[in-house]
C-alpha positions, 0 to 999 in steps of 0.5 A: 475826740479824735487823736489829731486834727490832721494826719499827713502821710509821707514827709517829703518836703510837701508834706512837711511844708503842709504839716507847718502851714496846718499846725501854725493855723492852730491844728494838731498835725502828725506826720507819718513816714514808712522810711525816714524823714524826706525818704525820697530826697534820700534817694537822690544821687549823693552829689546832686545840685538843684537845678532851682536857686535856693529861693525857688525851693525853700519852705514857707516861714524859714529862708534856705541859706547857702553859699552858693546860688543852688543847694546841694542834696546835703543842703537841703536835707540838713534845711529840712531836718532844721525846718522840721525841728524849728517848726516843732513838727510831730513825725513818726518815720518807720511807720507804714499807713495801710488803710484810711477808713471813715468812721461811722462818727465821721472821723477818719482812722488810719491803720498801719505798722511800724517797722517792726511790724507792730500795728499802730491806728490813730484817728484824725478829721482830715488826712493829706496823702503826700506820699510822692510819685516816685515810689514804683519804677516803670519797668521794662518788663524784658527778660533779665531786668531782674539781674543784680545789675540792672537798677532804676536809681543810683546814688554814687557813680564811682562804682560804675568807673570804666564800666560798660553802662547802659543808660535807658531813657530819653529825658532829664533824668537819663540825660544827667545820668549818662554825662555824670556816668561818662565824666566819671570815666565809664563807658556810656550807651544811651538806648531810647525808644524815641526818634531823638531826645526829648527836649531837655534843661537847656544846659544838658542838651547841648553837652549831650548831643555833642558828647554824642557827636563826638562818639564819646557816648554811643546813643541808640534812637528807635530802639528797645531793649528786649533782653538783659543777660549778665554780660550784654543787652540785645536791642531791637530797632524798629525795622526789627534788626537787633544788635547786641551790645557788651554791658556791665550795668544798666541803668533804666532811667524809664520813669517812676510812678506813685503808689495809689492803693492807699487812695483807691482803698480810701474810695478816692477815684484814681484815673488807671492810665494816669495815676492821677487822684480826682482832686478840686484843684484849688483845694486839692480835696479829693472825692472823698470829702476830708481827705486831700493830697499834697505834693507830685502825687497830685499829678500822678505820673506827670512827673514834670507838672508838680515840683517842690517849687509850685508844691511847697505852698500846697498847705494853704490851698488845704487850709483854705479847703479845710475852711470851706468844708462843713464843720463835722461835729460828730468827730469832735465828741 
């Protein structure tokens, strides 16, 4: 007899929404997360405000009630805590799942360890992997990237006030960071390998373009970082010319990729070019029957394809897939 009907790995918005949907359908569910609940959300900037309205990011069965139109990071974390409590979800944090193995009798066994290194395991009929797609920063692979002043995330702009800050990247995250640092009083330089900015959110594009045109934010396009030193960054343009820029901090908003090793070890086919797992688009079941994915990891590296808005109903896809699956009576024994 398995310990649970479903093991969910990852307790972000997608993971807990799937858990609630399956639990309400009568399945016993446990959710493991190697960090805190909604670990990825805790890594967002402290004062961040969603660009989506509350109605578009609330999860099934519970409204997100706030004073303003758009929730802040803190409001959303509070909402997720209330959601998990209201739905009576069984969430175990500080537990890293290392493997998913299909047992001869048909059940899946997940093995891992807690935050103190103590091993644990659980058996289930189904497994859902909802570990997100922001686990691993895409590195620059240049000398000096390991310096303490280099970061691929940021939570607070205050430490950068009055400093020479370089933001690397040309997408929404980089644009938003550059504007936040500028308004906090940092001296901001943007570096992007593309010849021009990518199309940005409608409220970011003119703001950033005006700051660049006015010389308030210095920008290098068609340019790569080739070396980072304690006090400078060396840039190289497409024509091979180089420029050394004074610098105190580097924030590399160069994108992220999901950790797909767990899926690959379980036999799931993962595209090596995009890190996209092989799934049925209607049920989110992988090529390994009984293993599903939910949330942004379903899109691999394509982080602008799946958001909270269009993944909060992934539980319904997975529930449909489970109902379509042949009844595995051996795993119930």
